[in-house]
C-alpha positions as a Markdown table, in Angstrom:
| # | Residue | x | y | z |
|---|---|---|---|---|
| 1 | Met | 0.0 | 0.0 | 0.0 |
| 2 | Asn | 1.3 | 3.4 | -1.0 |
| 3 | Val | 1.4 | 6.0 | 1.8 |
| 4 | Thr | 1.4 | 9.6 | 0.8 |
| 5 | His | 3.1 | 11.9 | 3.3 |
| 6 | Ile | 1.5 | 15.4 | 3.5 |
| 7 | Met | 4.1 | 17.8 | 4.8 |
| 8 | His | 3.0 | 21.1 | 6.3 |
| 9 | Leu | 6.2 | 23.0 | 6.1 |
| 10 | Glu | 6.4 | 26.4 | 8.0 |
| 11 | Phe | 8.9 | 29.2 | 8.0 |
| 12 | Arg | 9.8 | 28.3 | 11.5 |
| 13 | His | 10.8 | 24.8 | 10.3 |
| 14 | Leu | 13.2 | 26.3 | 7.8 |
| 15 | Arg | 14.7 | 28.6 | 10.4 |
| 16 | Thr | 15.1 | 25.6 | 12.8 |
| 17 | Ile | 17.0 | 23.5 | 10.2 |
| 18 | Lys | 19.3 | 26.5 | 9.4 |
| 19 | Ala | 19.9 | 27.3 | 13.1 |
| 20 | Ile | 20.8 | 23.7 | 14.0 |
| 21 | His | 23.1 | 23.4 | 11.0 |
| 22 | Glu | 24.9 | 26.6 | 11.8 |
| 23 | Ala | 25.1 | 25.9 | 15.6 |
| 24 | Gly | 26.3 | 22.3 | 15.2 |
| 25 | Gly | 24.0 | 20.9 | 17.9 |
| 26 | Leu | 20.5 | 21.1 | 19.5 |
| 27 | Ala | 21.7 | 22.8 | 22.8 |
| 28 | Lys | 23.4 | 25.7 | 20.9 |
| 29 | Ala | 20.6 | 26.1 | 18.4 |
| 30 | Ala | 18.0 | 26.1 | 21.2 |
| 31 | Asp | 19.9 | 29.0 | 22.9 |
| 32 | Val | 20.0 | 30.9 | 19.6 |
| 33 | Met | 16.3 | 30.4 | 19.1 |
| 34 | Asn | 15.5 | 31.1 | 22.6 |
| 35 | Ile | 13.5 | 27.9 | 23.2 |
| 36 | Thr | 14.1 | 24.9 | 25.2 |
| 37 | Gln | 16.1 | 21.9 | 23.9 |
| 38 | Ser | 13.2 | 19.5 | 24.5 |
| 39 | Ala | 10.9 | 21.8 | 22.5 |
| 40 | Leu | 13.4 | 22.0 | 19.7 |
| 41 | Ser | 13.8 | 18.2 | 19.7 |
| 42 | His | 9.9 | 17.8 | 19.6 |
| 43 | Gln | 9.7 | 20.2 | 16.7 |
| 44 | Ile | 12.4 | 18.1 | 14.7 |
| 45 | Lys | 10.7 | 14.8 | 15.5 |
| 46 | Gly | 7.3 | 16.3 | 14.3 |
| 47 | Leu | 8.9 | 17.4 | 11.1 |
| 48 | Glu | 10.6 | 14.1 | 10.5 |
| 49 | Asp | 7.3 | 12.3 | 11.0 |
| 50 | Gln | 5.7 | 14.5 | 8.5 |
| 51 | Ala | 8.4 | 14.1 | 6.0 |
| 52 | Gly | 8.7 | 10.4 | 6.5 |
| 53 | Val | 12.5 | 10.6 | 6.4 |
| 54 | Glu | 15.3 | 11.5 | 8.9 |
| 55 | Leu | 16.7 | 15.0 | 8.6 |
| 56 | Phe | 19.8 | 14.5 | 10.8 |
| 57 | Val | 22.4 | 11.7 | 11.0 |
| 58 | Arg | 21.9 | 10.5 | 14.5 |
| 59 | Arg | 25.0 | 10.0 | 16.8 |
| 60 | Ser | 27.1 | 12.3 | 14.8 |
| 61 | Lys | 29.1 | 15.1 | 16.6 |
| 62 | Pro | 28.6 | 17.8 | 15.7 |
| 63 | Leu | 25.0 | 17.0 | 14.6 |
| 64 | Arg | 24.9 | 16.7 | 10.8 |
| 65 | Leu | 22.1 | 17.0 | 8.3 |
| 66 | Ser | 21.2 | 14.0 | 6.3 |
| 67 | Ala | 20.8 | 14.2 | 2.5 |
| 68 | Ala | 17.1 | 15.0 | 3.0 |
| 69 | Gly | 18.0 | 17.6 | 5.6 |
| 70 | Met | 20.6 | 19.2 | 3.2 |
| 71 | Arg | 17.8 | 19.5 | 0.7 |
| 72 | Leu | 15.6 | 21.3 | 3.2 |
| 73 | Leu | 18.6 | 23.6 | 4.2 |
| 74 | Arg | 19.1 | 24.6 | 0.6 |
| 75 | Leu | 15.4 | 25.6 | 0.4 |
| 76 | Ala | 15.8 | 27.6 | 3.8 |
| 77 | Glu | 18.8 | 29.5 | 2.4 |
| 78 | Gln | 16.8 | 30.3 | -0.8 |
| 79 | Val | 13.4 | 31.2 | 0.9 |
| 80 | Leu | 14.3 | 32.9 | 4.1 |
| 81 | Pro | 16.3 | 35.9 | 2.7 |
| 82 | Gln | 13.2 | 36.6 | 0.5 |
| 83 | Val | 10.8 | 36.3 | 3.4 |
| 84 | Glu | 13.0 | 38.6 | 5.5 |
| 85 | Ser | 13.2 | 41.1 | 2.6 |
| 86 | Met | 9.4 | 41.0 | 2.2 |
| 87 | Leu | 8.9 | 41.5 | 6.0 |
| 88 | Ala | 11.3 | 44.5 | 6.0 |
| 89 | Glu | 9.4 | 46.0 | 3.1 |
| 90 | Phe | 6.1 | 45.5 | 4.8 |
| 91 | Ser | 7.5 | 47.2 | 8.0 |
| 92 | Gly | 8.7 | 50.1 | 5.9 |
| 93 | Leu | 5.4 | 50.5 | 4.2 |
| 94 | Arg | 3.7 | 50.6 | 7.6 |
| 95 | Asp | 5.9 | 53.4 | 9.0 |
| 96 | Gly | 6.0 | 55.3 | 5.8 |
| 97 | Arg | 9.7 | 54.7 | 4.9 |
| 98 | Ala | 9.2 | 52.5 | 1.9 |
| 99 | Gly | 7.0 | 52.7 | -1.1 |
| 100 | Arg | 6.9 | 53.2 | -4.8 |
| 101 | Met | 7.2 | 56.5 | -6.8 |
| 102 | His | 6.7 | 55.8 | -10.5 |
| 103 | Ile | 6.3 | 59.0 | -12.3 |
| 104 | Ala | 4.7 | 59.8 | -15.7 |
| 105 | Ile | 5.5 | 63.2 | -17.3 |
| 106 | Glu | 3.2 | 64.9 | -19.8 |
| 107 | Cys | 5.7 | 67.8 | -20.0 |
| 108 | His | 8.7 | 66.8 | -22.1 |
| 109 | Ala | 11.0 | 69.7 | -20.9 |
| 110 | Cys | 10.4 | 68.6 | -17.4 |
| 111 | Phe | 13.0 | 65.9 | -17.5 |
| 112 | Glu | 15.7 | 68.5 | -16.8 |
| 113 | Trp | 13.9 | 69.9 | -13.9 |
| 114 | Leu | 12.9 | 66.6 | -12.4 |
| 115 | Phe | 16.3 | 64.9 | -12.4 |
| 116 | Pro | 17.9 | 67.0 | -9.7 |
| 117 | Val | 14.5 | 66.6 | -7.7 |
| 118 | Leu | 14.8 | 62.8 | -7.9 |
| 119 | Glu | 18.5 | 62.7 | -7.0 |
| 120 | Leu | 17.7 | 64.6 | -3.8 |
| 121 | Phe | 14.7 | 62.5 | -3.2 |
| 122 | Arg | 16.7 | 59.2 | -3.7 |
| 123 | Lys | 19.2 | 60.2 | -1.0 |
| 124 | Asn | 16.5 | 60.9 | 1.5 |
| 125 | Trp | 14.3 | 58.1 | 0.8 |
| 126 | Pro | 16.5 | 55.1 | -0.2 |
| 127 | Glu | 13.7 | 52.5 | 0.4 |
| 128 | Val | 11.3 | 54.1 | -2.1 |
| 129 | Asp | 11.4 | 52.6 | -5.6 |
| 130 | Val | 11.7 | 55.4 | -8.0 |
| 131 | Asp | 11.2 | 55.2 | -11.8 |
| 132 | Ile | 10.2 | 57.6 | -14.6 |
| 133 | Arg | 7.7 | 56.2 | -17.1 |
| 134 | Pro | 7.8 | 58.4 | -20.2 |
| 135 | Gly | 6.1 | 55.7 | -22.4 |
| 136 | Leu | 2.9 | 56.3 | -20.5 |
| 137 | Ala | 2.8 | 60.0 | -21.0 |
| 138 | Phe | -0.2 | 60.1 | -23.4 |
| 139 | Asp | -2.2 | 57.9 | -21.2 |
| 140 | Ala | -0.7 | 59.1 | -17.9 |
| 141 | Leu | -3.9 | 60.0 | -16.0 |
| 142 | Pro | -5.7 | 56.7 | -16.7 |
| 143 | Ala | -2.5 | 54.9 | -15.7 |
| 144 | Leu | -2.6 | 56.9 | -12.4 |
| 145 | Leu | -6.1 | 55.6 | -11.7 |
| 146 | Lys | -5.1 | 52.1 | -12.5 |
| 147 | Glu | -2.1 | 52.4 | -10.1 |
| 148 | Asp | 0.5 | 51.8 | -12.9 |
| 149 | Val | 2.1 | 55.1 | -11.9 |
| 150 | Asp | 2.0 | 57.1 | -8.6 |
| 151 | Leu | 2.4 | 60.7 | -9.8 |
| 152 | Val | 1.7 | 62.5 | -13.0 |
| 153 | Val | 3.4 | 65.8 | -13.9 |
| 154 | Ser | 0.8 | 67.8 | -16.0 |
| 155 | Ser | -0.1 | 71.3 | -17.0 |
| 156 | Asp | -3.8 | 70.2 | -17.7 |
| 157 | Pro | -5.8 | 69.6 | -14.5 |
| 158 | Glu | -8.9 | 67.6 | -14.8 |
| 159 | Asp | -11.8 | 66.9 | -12.4 |
| 160 | Met | -11.0 | 63.3 | -11.6 |
| 161 | Pro | -12.6 | 61.5 | -8.5 |
| 162 | Gly | -9.9 | 60.1 | -6.2 |
| 163 | Val | -7.2 | 62.3 | -7.8 |
| 164 | Thr | -5.8 | 65.6 | -6.5 |
| 165 | Phe | -3.9 | 68.0 | -8.7 |
| 166 | Val | -1.3 | 69.7 | -6.4 |
| 167 | Glu | 0.1 | 73.0 | -7.6 |
| 168 | Leu | 3.9 | 72.9 | -8.3 |
| 169 | Phe | 4.9 | 76.2 | -10.0 |
| 170 | Asp | 4.0 | 78.7 | -12.7 |
| 171 | Tyr | 6.1 | 79.3 | -15.7 |
| 172 | Ala | 6.1 | 81.3 | -18.9 |
| 173 | Pro | 6.4 | 79.7 | -22.4 |
| 174 | Val | 8.7 | 82.0 | -24.3 |
| 175 | Phe | 9.8 | 82.4 | -27.9 |
| 176 | Val | 13.5 | 81.6 | -28.6 |
| 177 | Ala | 15.3 | 82.6 | -31.8 |
| 178 | Ala | 18.8 | 83.5 | -33.0 |
| 179 | Ser | 19.8 | 87.0 | -32.1 |
| 180 | Thr | 20.2 | 87.7 | -35.9 |
| 181 | His | 16.6 | 86.5 | -36.6 |
| 182 | Pro | 14.3 | 89.2 | -38.0 |
| 183 | Leu | 11.7 | 88.5 | -35.2 |
| 184 | Ala | 14.3 | 89.3 | -32.6 |
| 185 | Gln | 13.6 | 92.9 | -33.3 |
| 186 | Lys | 10.0 | 92.6 | -32.0 |
| 187 | Ala | 9.1 | 93.2 | -28.4 |
| 188 | Tyr | 6.7 | 90.3 | -28.3 |
| 189 | Ile | 5.6 | 87.5 | -30.7 |
| 190 | Asp | 2.1 | 86.8 | -31.9 |
| 191 | Ala | 0.6 | 83.6 | -33.5 |
| 192 | Gln | 0.8 | 85.2 | -37.0 |
| 193 | Asp | 4.7 | 85.5 | -36.7 |
| 194 | Phe | 5.0 | 81.8 | -36.9 |
| 195 | Arg | 3.4 | 81.4 | -40.5 |
| 196 | Asn | 6.7 | 81.6 | -42.3 |
| 197 | Glu | 8.9 | 79.9 | -39.7 |
| 198 | Thr | 10.3 | 76.4 | -39.1 |
| 199 | Leu | 9.1 | 75.6 | -35.6 |
| 200 | Ile | 11.4 | 73.3 | -33.6 |
| 201 | Thr | 9.5 | 71.3 | -31.0 |
| 202 | Tyr | 9.8 | 68.2 | -28.8 |
| 203 | Pro | 8.4 | 65.0 | -30.4 |
| 204 | Val | 5.0 | 64.9 | -28.6 |
| 205 | Glu | 1.4 | 65.6 | -29.7 |
| 206 | Arg | 0.5 | 69.1 | -30.5 |
| 207 | Gln | -2.0 | 69.3 | -27.8 |
| 208 | Arg | 0.8 | 68.7 | -25.3 |
| 209 | Leu | 2.9 | 71.6 | -26.6 |
| 210 | Asp | 2.2 | 75.1 | -25.1 |
| 211 | Val | 2.9 | 76.8 | -28.4 |
| 212 | Phe | 0.1 | 74.9 | -30.1 |
| 213 | Ser | -2.5 | 74.6 | -27.2 |
| 214 | Gln | -2.1 | 78.1 | -26.0 |
| 215 | Leu | -1.3 | 80.1 | -29.2 |
| 216 | Leu | -1.4 | 78.5 | -32.7 |
| 217 | Ile | -4.4 | 76.2 | -32.4 |
| 218 | Pro | -6.7 | 79.0 | -31.0 |
| 219 | Ala | -5.5 | 81.4 | -33.7 |
| 220 | Lys | -5.8 | 78.7 | -36.5 |
| 221 | Val | -2.1 | 79.4 | -37.5 |
| 222 | Glu | 0.1 | 76.7 | -39.1 |
| 223 | Pro | 4.0 | 77.2 | -39.2 |
| 224 | Ala | 5.8 | 76.9 | -42.5 |
| 225 | Ser | 7.2 | 73.6 | -41.2 |
| 226 | Ile | 7.8 | 71.6 | -38.0 |
| 227 | Arg | 11.1 | 69.9 | -36.9 |
| 228 | Gln | 10.8 | 67.5 | -34.0 |
| 229 | Val | 13.9 | 67.1 | -31.8 |
| 230 | Glu | 14.3 | 65.1 | -28.5 |
| 231 | Leu | 16.8 | 67.1 | -26.6 |
| 232 | Thr | 16.6 | 70.7 | -25.4 |
| 233 | Ala | 20.4 | 71.3 | -26.0 |
| 234 | Val | 19.9 | 70.2 | -29.6 |
| 235 | Ile | 16.8 | 72.5 | -30.0 |
| 236 | Leu | 19.0 | 75.4 | -28.8 |
| 237 | Leu | 21.9 | 74.5 | -31.1 |
| 238 | Leu | 19.6 | 74.5 | -34.1 |
| 239 | Val | 18.0 | 77.8 | -33.0 |
| 240 | Ala | 21.4 | 79.4 | -32.5 |
| 241 | Ser | 22.3 | 78.2 | -36.1 |
| 242 | Ala | 19.2 | 79.9 | -37.5 |
| 243 | Arg | 17.6 | 76.7 | -38.5 |
| 244 | Gly | 14.3 | 77.6 | -36.9 |
| 245 | Val | 12.6 | 79.1 | -33.9 |
| 246 | Ser | 11.2 | 77.5 | -30.8 |
| 247 | Val | 9.0 | 77.9 | -27.7 |
| 248 | Leu | 10.4 | 76.7 | -24.4 |
| 249 | Pro | 9.5 | 77.2 | -20.8 |
| 250 | Asp | 11.3 | 80.2 | -19.3 |
| 251 | Trp | 13.2 | 78.0 | -16.8 |
| 252 | Val | 14.5 | 75.8 | -19.5 |
| 253 | Val | 16.1 | 78.8 | -21.3 |
| 254 | Arg | 17.5 | 80.5 | -18.1 |
| 255 | Glu | 21.0 | 80.4 | -19.5 |
| 256 | Val | 19.9 | 81.8 | -22.8 |
| 257 | Lys | 19.3 | 85.2 | -21.1 |
| 258 | Tyr | 23.1 | 85.7 | -20.8 |
| 259 | Ser | 24.0 | 84.4 | -24.3 |
| 260 | Ser | 24.5 | 86.7 | -27.2 |
| 261 | Asp | 23.5 | 83.9 | -29.6 |
| 262 | Tyr | 19.8 | 83.9 | -28.7 |
| 263 | Val | 16.9 | 86.2 | -27.8 |
| 264 | Thr | 13.8 | 85.3 | -25.8 |
| 265 | Arg | 10.6 | 87.1 | -26.2 |
| 266 | Pro | 7.2 | 86.9 | -24.5 |
| 267 | Leu | 4.3 | 85.2 | -26.4 |
| 268 | Thr | 1.6 | 87.9 | -27.0 |
| 269 | Lys | 1.6 | 91.4 | -25.6 |
| 270 | Asp | 0.7 | 90.3 | -22.0 |
| 271 | Gly | 2.8 | 87.1 | -22.1 |
| 272 | Leu | 1.5 | 83.6 | -21.4 |
| 273 | Thr | 1.5 | 81.9 | -18.1 |
| 274 | Arg | 1.2 | 78.2 | -17.4 |
| 275 | Arg | 1.0 | 76.1 | -14.2 |
| 276 | Leu | 2.5 | 72.7 | -13.5 |
| 277 | Tyr | 0.7 | 70.2 | -11.3 |
| 278 | Ala | 1.4 | 66.9 | -9.6 |
| 279 | Ala | -1.5 | 64.6 | -10.1 |
| 280 | Val | -1.6 | 62.2 | -7.2 |
| 281 | Arg | -4.1 | 59.6 | -5.9 |
| 282 | Asp | -5.9 | 60.9 | -2.8 |
| 283 | Gln | -4.8 | 58.0 | -0.6 |
| 284 | Asp | -1.1 | 58.6 | -1.4 |
| 285 | Leu | -1.2 | 62.4 | -0.8 |
| 286 | Glu | -0.4 | 62.1 | 3.0 |
| 287 | Gln | 2.5 | 59.7 | 2.5 |
| 288 | Pro | 5.6 | 61.4 | 4.0 |
| 289 | Tyr | 7.7 | 60.7 | 1.0 |
| 290 | Met | 5.1 | 62.1 | -1.4 |
| 291 | Gln | 4.8 | 65.3 | 0.6 |
| 292 | Glu | 8.7 | 65.6 | 0.5 |
| 293 | Leu | 8.9 | 65.0 | -3.3 |
| 294 | Ile | 6.3 | 67.7 | -3.9 |
| 295 | Gln | 8.4 | 70.1 | -1.6 |
| 296 | Phe | 11.7 | 69.2 | -3.4 |
| 297 | Ala | 9.9 | 69.8 | -6.7 |
| 298 | Arg | 8.8 | 73.3 | -5.7 |
| 299 | Gln | 12.3 | 74.1 | -4.2 |
| 300 | Glu | 14.1 | 73.1 | -7.4 |
| 301 | Ala | 11.7 | 75.1 | -9.6 |
| 302 | Arg | 12.4 | 78.2 | -7.5 |
| 303 | Lys | 16.1 | 77.7 | -7.9 |
| 304 | Leu | 15.7 | 77.4 | -11.7 |
| 305 | Gln | 13.5 | 80.4 | -12.0 |
| 306 | Asn | 15.9 | 82.5 | -9.9 |
| 307 | Ala | 19.0 | 81.3 | -11.8 |
C-alpha cells in the first residue's frame, strides 16, 4: 500500500533547520532560538514524522544534516532571505519609509527639472522605488487611476474622482530665436509671426505643446514647417544656427538670457503663463515621501527660475 506523506512546512521549520546546521547541535541552536532543547527536539521529530525521512544523522558530533536535511537547508537558504526582505518591506510601508514612486511626465521639458529633484529624493528616501515612465505620457492619468504610476506631472488639471492636482509652480512659455533672426527685433511674438517659420518642438502631440495649445491652435495658424527634436540642448543648437525658432518654458532657457547667440521674447503682448501640477491619488497624498517629493519639486523650480 502506498502511503502519501502530506508535509505542512512552515517558515519556523526552515529557520530551525538552518539554526541547528549553523550551531552544530541542538543545545546551541535552542539557545540561539530562545527555546528549550526539548521543545526543539519535539519540533524536529514532528517534522521528520511528516516528511517520513530522517533529517539528521543521529549519533554524529557535531550533529549533521542527512541528505534530505541538506535539501531542506538549501530551500531555507533560498526562501528565508526573500521572506526577511518582504517583512522588512512591509515594515517600511507601515511606517512610511518604503513605497513606490513611479512618475509619468506629460511635460517633455520637465526631465531636466525633475532629475535633480529625484536625485535629492533618492538620497532621503532610499527605500522608495523610483522610476520615470515616459512611455505612459499620453495615457498618464488613466495609468494613475489604474495604479500603474503614482504621480503625473501635468499642466492640464482635470476633475477626476480620487485624484488631487497639487500646484507645483508657474512658468512662462517664451519664444526663442537666434539673435540675428528678423523676429528678434520685436518686443513680443504673436501667432501670425509663426506662419513663415520652421518651428522646432519636442516630439510629442501638438495638444501637449504650449505653443500649439495656448497660441497656434486657437489662432488657427500653421507654421511653415515643424522639426521635432528630442533634446533641449539640440533645439537650442539649431535655433542658434538659425535653422528655426522654438517655444520653451522660461526656466529651460534661463542660461539663454546671458548668451549673445539667442533672444527670448514673450508670447503675445501680455505674455502667457502656465502652471504645472502633480496629479496624485488621494490615498497617497499624505504619504511622508510624497509630501517631501512635492516640496523638493517646488524648491528646485524656485532655484531654476531665480538662476
